[in-house]
C-alpha positions in Angstrom: -5.9 39.5 -49.6 -5.6 35.9 -50.7 -2.2 35.7 -49.0 -3.7 36.9 -45.8 -6.5 34.4 -45.9 -4.1 31.6 -46.7 -1.8 32.7 -43.8 -4.7 32.6 -41.4 -5.6 29.1 -42.6 -2.1 27.9 -42.0 -2.1 29.5 -38.6 -5.3 27.7 -37.7 -4.0 24.3 -38.9 -0.8 24.9 -36.9 -2.7 25.8 -33.8 -4.7 22.6 -34.0 -1.6 20.5 -34.5 0.1 22.0 -31.5 -2.9 21.4 -29.2 -2.6 18.4 -26.8 -6.0 17.1 -28.1 -7.8 17.6 -31.4 -10.8 20.0 -31.5 -13.2 17.1 -31.7 -15.9 15.7 -29.4 -14.6 13.9 -26.3 -15.1 10.2 -25.7 -16.6 10.7 -22.3 -18.0 13.7 -20.4 -18.8 13.7 -16.7 -21.2 16.5 -15.8 -23.2 17.9 -12.8 -20.5 16.8 -10.4 -18.8 18.2 -7.3 -15.3 17.4 -8.5 -12.3 17.9 -6.3 -9.5 18.3 -8.9 -6.5 18.6 -6.6 -5.2 21.4 -8.8 -4.5 24.3 -6.5 -5.2 26.8 -9.3 -8.7 25.5 -9.7 -9.7 23.1 -6.8 -13.3 22.5 -7.8 -15.1 21.8 -11.1 -18.6 20.8 -12.2 -17.5 18.6 -15.1 -14.6 17.1 -17.1 -14.1 15.5 -20.4 -12.0 12.5 -21.4 -10.5 11.4 -24.7 -8.7 8.1 -24.8 -7.1 7.6 -21.4 -6.6 11.3 -20.6 -8.5 14.3 -19.4 -8.9 16.9 -22.2 -11.0 19.5 -20.4 -12.0 20.5 -16.9 -14.6 23.2 -16.1 -18.2 24.1 -15.9 -21.1 22.0 -17.2 -21.7 24.5 -20.0 -18.0 24.4 -21.1 -17.8 20.6 -21.0 -21.1 20.0 -22.8 -19.8 21.8 -25.9 -17.5 18.8 -26.3 -20.4 16.4 -26.6 -21.0 14.6 -30.0 -23.2 11.7 -31.0 -20.4 9.3 -30.0 -19.8 10.9 -26.6 -20.7 8.9 -23.5 -22.3 11.2 -20.9 -22.1 10.4 -17.2 -24.3 12.4 -15.0 -22.8 12.6 -11.5 -26.0 14.0 -10.1 -24.1 16.3 -7.7 -21.9 13.6 -6.3 -18.4 14.2 -5.2 -15.5 12.9 -7.3 -11.9 12.9 -6.4 -8.6 11.9 -8.1 -8.0 8.2 -8.0 -6.4 7.0 -4.7 -2.7 6.2 -5.0 -1.9 3.9 -2.2 1.8 4.5 -1.4 2.4 1.2 0.5 0.8 -2.1 -0.2 1.7 -5.8 -0.6 -0.6 -7.0 -3.3 0.6 -10.5 -3.4 0.0 -11.0 0.3 -3.3 -9.3 0.0 -4.3 -11.6 -2.8 -3.5 -14.6 -0.7 -5.6 -13.2 2.2 -8.5 -12.5 -0.2 -8.5 -16.1 -1.4 -7.8 -17.6 2.0 -9.6 -17.4 5.4 -9.4 -14.1 7.2 -9.8 -14.2 11.0 -9.1 -10.5 11.6 -11.8 -8.4 10.0 -14.1 -5.5 11.1 -16.8 -8.0 11.9 -14.7 -10.4 14.2 -11.3 -11.4 15.3 -10.7 -15.0 16.2 -7.4 -15.6 17.9 -5.6 -18.7 19.3 -7.1 -17.9 22.7 -10.4 -19.0 21.2 -9.0 -22.3 20.1 -12.2 -24.2 19.3 -13.6 -21.4 17.2 -10.4 -21.0 15.3 -10.1 -24.8 14.6 -13.7 -24.9 13.4 -13.1 -21.9 11.0 -10.0 -23.4 9.5 -11.7 -26.8 9.1 -14.7 -25.3 7.4 -12.5 -23.4 5.0 -10.4 -26.5 4.2 -13.6 -28.5 3.5 -14.8 -25.9 1.1 -11.5 -25.7 -0.7 -10.6 -29.3 -1.2 -8.7 -28.6 -4.5 -6.3 -26.1 -2.9 -2.9 -27.7 -2.3 -1.9 -25.0 0.1 -4.3 -23.2 2.5 -3.6 -19.5 3.3 -5.0 -17.6 6.2 -4.7 -14.2 8.0 -5.0 -13.8 11.8 -3.9 -11.9 14.9 -1.6 -14.0 17.0 1.2 -13.3 19.4 4.9 -13.4 18.4 6.4 -13.5 21.9 6.9 -16.6 23.9 5.1 -18.2 25.8 2.0 -16.6 24.4 2.8 -17.4 20.7 0.7 -20.3 19.2 2.2 -23.6 17.9 1.6 -25.9 15.0 -0.3 -28.4 17.2 -3.5 -26.3 17.2 -3.5 -26.0 13.4 -2.7 -29.7 13.1 -6.1 -30.4 14.8 -7.8 -28.4 12.0 -5.8 -29.7 8.9 -3.2 -32.4 8.9 -3.1 -33.4 5.2 -2.1 -30.1 3.6 0.1 -27.1 4.4 -1.7 -24.3 6.3 0.1 -21.0 6.3 -1.4 -18.2 8.3 0.1 -14.7 7.9 0.2 -12.5 11.0 -1.7 -9.3 10.4 1.6 -7.4 10.7 3.1 -9.5 7.9 6.2 -10.0 10.0 5.3 -13.6 11.2 3.8 -16.8 9.9 2.0 -19.5 11.9 2.1 -22.9 10.1 1.0 -26.5 10.7 3.3 -29.6 10.6 2.6 -30.2 7.0 3.8 -26.7 6.1 7.0 -27.2 8.1 7.5 -30.4 6.1 6.7 -28.6 2.8 9.4 -26.0 3.6 11.9 -28.5 4.7 12.1 -27.2 8.3 13.2 -30.0 10.7 15.0 -30.3 14.0 18.2 -29.4 12.2 19.1 -25.8 11.8 18.3 -24.3 8.3 21.3 -23.4 6.1 20.9 -19.6 6.3 21.8 -18.4 9.8 19.8 -15.1 9.2 16.7 -17.2 8.6 17.5 -19.8 11.3 17.7 -17.0 13.9 14.0 -16.4 13.4 12.7 -20.0 13.4 11.1 -20.3 16.8 12.0 -23.6 18.4 11.2 -25.3 21.7 13.9 -26.3 24.3 14.5 -29.5 22.4 15.1 -27.8 19.1 11.7 -28.8 17.5 10.2 -26.1 15.3 7.2 -24.6 17.0 5.4 -23.6 13.8 6.1 -19.9 14.3 8.4 -18.2 11.7 9.4 -14.6 12.3 10.9 -11.9 10.0 13.5 -13.3 7.5 12.5 -16.9 8.4 9.2 -16.3 6.6 11.1 -16.8 3.3 11.5 -20.5 4.1 7.8 -20.8 3.3 7.4 -18.0 0.8 10.0 -19.5 -1.7 8.5 -22.9 -2.1 5.0 -21.4 -2.2 5.8 -19.3 -5.2 7.3 -22.4 -6.9 4.3 -24.6 -6.1 1.6 -22.2 -7.3 0.8 -22.5 -11.0 1.2 -19.4 -13.1 -2.5 -19.1 -13.9 -3.3 -19.4 -10.2 -0.9 -16.6 -9.3 -2.4 -14.4 -12.1 -6.0 -15.2 -10.9 -5.0 -14.2 -7.3 -3.5 -10.9 -8.4 -6.4 -10.1 -10.8 -8.8 -10.5 -7.9 -6.6 -8.3 -5.7 -6.5 -5.6 -8.4 -10.3 -5.5 -8.6 -10.7 -5.6 -4.8 -8.5 -2.4 -4.5 -10.7 -0.7 -7.1 -13.6 -1.1 -4.7 -12.0 1.5 -2.5 -11.2 4.0 -5.3 -7.6 2.8 -5.5 -6.2 3.3 -9.0 -2.4 2.9 -8.4 -0.1 1.4 -5.8 3.4 1.0 -4.7 4.2 -2.5 -3.7 6.6 -2.3 -0.8 7.9 -5.8 -1.3 8.5 -7.8 -4.5 10.9 -9.3 -7.0 11.4 -9.6 -10.7 9.2 -12.7 -10.8 6.3 -10.8 -9.2 6.7 -7.8 -11.5 6.5 -10.2 -14.4 3.1 -11.3 -13.1 1.8 -7.7 -13.2 3.2 -7.4 -16.7 1.4 -10.5 -17.9 -1.9 -9.1 -16.5 -1.2 -5.8 -18.2 -0.6 -7.5 -21.5 -3.9 -9.3 -21.2 -5.7 -6.1 -20.4 -6.6 -7.5 -16.9 -4.6 -5.2 -14.7 -6.9 -2.5 -13.2 -4.4 -0.9 -10.8 -1.2 0.8 -11.8 1.7 -0.9 -10.0 5.2 0.2 -9.0 7.0 -2.6 -7.2 10.0 -2.5 -5.0 12.7 -5.3 -4.8 12.7 -6.6 -1.2 11.4 -9.2 1.2 10.2 -8.7 4.8 13.2 -8.1 7.0 15.6 -9.8 4.6 19.0 -8.1 4.2 20.1 -7.2 0.7 23.3 -8.5 -0.8 24.5 -6.9 -4.0 25.3 -10.2 -5.8 25.7 -10.1 -9.6 22.4 -12.0 -9.9 20.5 -9.5 -7.8 22.0 -6.5 -9.6 21.2 -8.1 -13.0 17.6 -8.6 -11.9 17.3 -5.0 -10.8 18.7 -3.8 -14.1 16.4 -6.1 -16.1 13.4 -4.9 -14.3 14.3 -1.2 -14.7 15.0 -1.6 -18.5 11.8 -3.7 -19.2 9.2 -2.2 -16.8 8.8 1.6 -16.7 5.3 2.5 -17.9 2.4 3.7 -15.7 1.0 0.2 -15.4 4.1 -1.8 -14.4 7.3 -0.1 -13.2 10.3 -0.9 -11.1 13.6 1.0 -10.3 12.8 0.9 -6.6 14.6 -1.0 -3.7 13.0 -1.6 -0.3 15.2 -1.9 2.9 14.1 -2.9 6.4 16.0 -1.1 9.1 14.1 -3.1 11.7 11.4 -5.8 11.8 7.9 -5.8 13.1 7.6 -8.7 15.6 8.0 -9.1 19.3 7.8 -6.5 22.0 10.4 -4.3 20.2 11.1 -4.7 16.5 14.4 -6.5 16.0 17.3 -4.5 14.3 18.1 -5.7 10.8 21.3 -3.9 9.5 24.4 -2.6 11.2 24.5 1.1 10.3 27.7 0.8 8.3 26.4 -2.1 6.1 23.1 -0.3 5.4 24.9 2.9 4.5 27.3 1.0 2.1 24.4 -0.7 0.3 22.3 2.5 0.0 25.4 4.4 -1.3 25.9 1.9 -4.1 22.3 1.5 -5.2 21.8 5.2 -5.1 24.9 5.7 -7.3 23.3 3.3 -9.8 20.1 5.5 -9.9 17.6 3.4 -7.9 15.0 5.0 -5.7 15.3 3.8 -2.1 12.6 3.3 0.5 13.2 2.1 4.0 10.9 0.6 6.6 11.4 2.1 10.0 9.2 1.5 13.1 11.7 2.4 15.8 12.8 5.9 16.6 16.5 5.0 16.7 16.3 3.3 13.3 14.5 6.3 11.9 17.4 8.5 12.9 19.9 6.0 11.4 18.0 6.1 8.1 18.0 9.9 8.0 21.7 10.0 8.8 22.3 7.5 6.0 20.2 9.5 3.5 22.1 12.7 4.4 25.5 11.0 4.0 24.5 9.6 0.6 23.3 12.9 -0.7 26.7 14.5 0.3 28.7 11.6 -1.2 26.8 11.0 -4.4 25.8 14.6 -5.1 22.4 16.3 -5.6 19.7 14.8 -7.8 15.9 14.2 -7.7 16.2 10.9 -5.7 13.0 11.1 -3.6 14.3 9.0 -0.7 11.3 7.5 1.2 10.9 6.4 4.8 8.0 3.9 5.4 5.9 4.3 8.5 8.1 6.9 10.3 5.8 6.7 13.3 8.3 7.5 16.0 10.4 10.6 15.5 12.1 13.1 17.7 11.3 16.8 17.3 14.7 17.2 15.6 14.1 14.4 13.1 10.7 15.7 12.2 12.5 18.8 10.8 15.1 16.8 9.0 12.6 15.3 6.6 12.0 18.5 4.7 15.6 19.6 5.1 16.7 16.3 3.4 13.8 16.2 1.0 12.8 12.8 2.4 9.2 11.6 1.7 7.3 10.4 4.8 5.2 7.4 3.6 2.7 6.8 6.4 -0.3 4.7 7.3 -2.9 6.6 9.4 -4.8 3.4 10.3 -1.8 2.3 12.4 -2.7 5.2 14.8 -4.1 5.4 17.4 -3.7 3.3 20.6 -3.5 4.9 24.0 0.2 5.4 23.6 0.4 5.8 19.8 3.0 3.7 18.1 5.4 3.6 21.0 6.7 0.2 22.0 7.9 1.4 25.4 5.0 2.4 27.7 7.4 4.8 29.5 8.2 6.7 26.2 5.9 9.7 26.0 7.2 10.9 22.6 4.2 11.7 20.5 3.9 9.5 17.4 2.3 9.7 14.0 3.1 13.4 13.8 1.3 14.2 10.5 0.6 17.9 11.2 4.2 18.6 12.5 5.7 17.0 9.4 3.4 18.9 7.0 4.0 22.2 8.8 7.8 21.6 8.5 7.4 21.3 4.7 7.6 17.5 4.5 6.3 15.7 1.3 3.9 13.2 2.7 2.3 10.1 1.0 -0.4 8.0 2.6 -1.1 4.3 2.2 -2.7 1.3 3.8 0.1 -1.3 4.0 -2.6 -3.7 2.9 -3.2 -6.5 4.0 -1.9 -5.2 7.4 -4.8 -2.8 7.3 -8.1 -4.6 6.5 -9.9 -3.4 4.5 -7.6 -0.9 2.7 -10.2 1.8 2.8 -8.6 5.2 2.4 -11.7 6.8 3.9 -11.2 5.0 7.3 -7.6 6.2 7.0 -8.7 9.8 6.3 -11.1 9.6 9.3 -8.2 8.6 11.5 -6.0 11.4 10.1 -8.5 14.1 11.0 -9.8 12.6 14.3 -6.9 10.6 15.7 -9.5 8.5 17.5 -8.2 6.0 20.1 -9.4 2.4 19.6 -9.3 -0.6 21.9 -10.3 -4.2 21.0 -11.1 -6.8 23.6 -10.6 -9.5 21.0 -6.8 -9.0 20.8 -6.1 -7.5 24.3 -4.3 -10.6 25.4 -1.9 -10.7 22.5 1.7 -9.6 23.0 3.5 -8.0 20.1 2.4 -6.8 16.7 -1.4 -6.5 16.7 -3.2 -5.0 13.7 -6.8 -5.9 14.8 -9.2 -5.5 11.9 -12.0 -4.2 14.0 -9.9 -1.5 15.5 -8.4 -0.4 12.2 -11.9 -0.2 10.6 -12.9 2.3 13.3 -15.6 0.0 14.6 -14.2 -0.2 18.1 -13.3 3.4 18.5 -13.6 5.4 21.7 -14.5 9.0 22.4 -10.9 9.7 23.1 -8.2 11.1 20.8 -4.5 10.6 20.8 -2.4 13.9 20.6 -5.2 15.9 18.9 -2.8 18.6 18.0 -1.4 16.4 15.3 -4.7 16.2 13.4 -4.8 17.3 9.8 -7.6 18.4 7.5 -9.6 16.2 5.1 -8.0 18.1 2.2 -4.5 17.5 3.5 -5.2 13.8 3.9 -6.7 13.5 0.4 -3.7 15.3 -1.0 -1.4 12.8 0.7 -3.4 9.9 -0.8 -3.4 11.4 -4.3 -0.9 13.9 -5.5 1.5 13.2 -2.6 1.6 9.5 -3.3 1.8 10.1 -7.0 4.9 12.3 -6.4 6.4 9.5 -4.2 6.3 7.2 -7.3 7.6 9.9 -9.7 4.2 10.1 -11.4 2.8 13.5 -10.4 3.0 14.8 -14.0 0.5 12.1 -15.1 -1.4 11.0 -11.9 -2.7 12.4 -8.6 -4.9 15.3 -9.8 -7.7 15.9 -12.3 -6.1 18.2 -14.8 -5.9 18.5 -18.6 -3.3 16.1 -20.0 -3.4 13.8 -17.0 -4.7 10.2 -16.9 -8.4 9.9 -16.2 -8.1 8.1 -12.8 -10.9 9.0 -10.5 -13.4 7.8 -7.9 -17.0 8.9 -7.5 -18.1 8.8 -3.8 -21.3 8.1 -1.9 -21.0 11.3 0.2 -19.1 14.5 0.2 -16.1 13.8 2.4 -15.2 17.4 2.6 -18.4 18.4 4.5 -19.6 15.2 6.1 -19.2 14.8 9.9 -15.6 13.5 10.5 -16.9 10.5 12.5 -18.7 9.3 9.3 -15.8 9.6 6.9 -15.0 5.9 7.2 -18.5 5.0 6.0 -17.8 6.5 2.6 -18.3 4.0 -0.2 -17.0 4.3 -3.8 -19.8 4.2 -6.4 -17.5 4.1 -9.4 -13.8 3.9 -10.1 -12.2 4.9 -13.4 -8.6 4.1 -14.4 -7.4 5.6 -17.7 -10.9 6.6 -18.8 -12.2 3.1 -18.3 -14.7 2.2 -15.5 -13.1 -0.7 -13.6 -15.6 -0.8 -10.7 -19.2 0.1 -10.1 -20.9 -0.2 -6.8 -23.0 -3.4 -6.5 -21.3 -5.2 -9.3 -20.5 -8.9 -8.8 -17.0 -10.2 -9.6 
């Protein structure tokens, strides 16, 4: 009898030791909620419990309240909807941080363009006067990238002549700068050393730089900026960007451009306990071709070996198959060169993502991915195509066949002709439903700061309505317009673009959560509210699953939690 009792005791101890969490009270319980878990086996729950950074129980109020002890923090959701934390699959946090700190002339409230010269000059002057200590002034605006409608440095010189002014195009494929910024970057009447950069320095007939830098030429300004900004200033900018993203329920991102130096900034914030968004950062600069130099490969390896946790990770390389300026995005790589580079980096085990706006470049990317799979053999590589707006019917089917992830931004849709650059091309674009029905793995993102603000709920509204928008403020601009008022849904019409490609709210949420987590190799830890996963979630102001679709974009986040820690509460001042 004693042996039987002792055996039972041993079994009880062993059972406790084998459980993922001890049978003790939880640190936090969330009760009386309408919780969308994202777990297909149990999509909805009333409550959940958290210990440390992870979820240790999901279920009914009665079940979860049994885990309450004196130390347990109880959060009453009062019937509100909660969803898994938003994983934005495509951002540029550093550019977004600069836009947050600087002046923004393309917002849901207004868009001031170079056509409205006096108002623009006044805005820039006002900002400069209020930021006298800033050695470099950053801005964001809609402006043309096609001559002769493109702006020049003379207008900005009227506003500020004593400091560099660097205005990012809303597409992030062009910069508009003043004379002081040209001087700061060493851009003169003489051609710059790198022919790939010189090709995109816009000059007048006499060879004088106009103040417009497209595509790869943007690096002429970006490099000296990163040298000139002090470390603490860079960290402050990114800390602010991290908190800003939390306002929209965003708990993790993939940065679609970056470098070892940028990754080190996120690591510094993580080590200080000041990073509130999980980051995975790709190596790549806008429309700049990769060259596999020993230095570049060494930095890739260093980043991979040092940074591979949920807060700061690398092992990702971003290619641009085309640009994003002008009437038609310029081609970037010859197909053979692109294929050679992807083959080698894939062989070394790096994940590859490729920006593609044009239909012909999308096909080139898929052809390359298929060839690499055959040459290097099968593995879980999770090739990604960014944007993938223009696809033939045949190429839609190839995504699932080749296991390529479609990383898309619904707020880029929908104009009267979708994402087509050629008005004569009637190919439907932004084909979310067709891709999903073909079995494609899909991830959603904002491309922030191209989309402003980076609200996933505006994006979800666009995914389920495909509402056409038109904005008078930017109607005269030729090439690459990302009007803030249009993308916020505030200038929508009663029309829809190819309504057959609408998807459901749940499908859009899945693309923004579990789909985006899978695209960053994190679906075992992020993307849904399940036992053992990180406690990343957002509490919402309304039930997005039942509210009228036209009101989805008005959803606000009341609370954002990352790893069991509240990082944002509605109404807080930061």
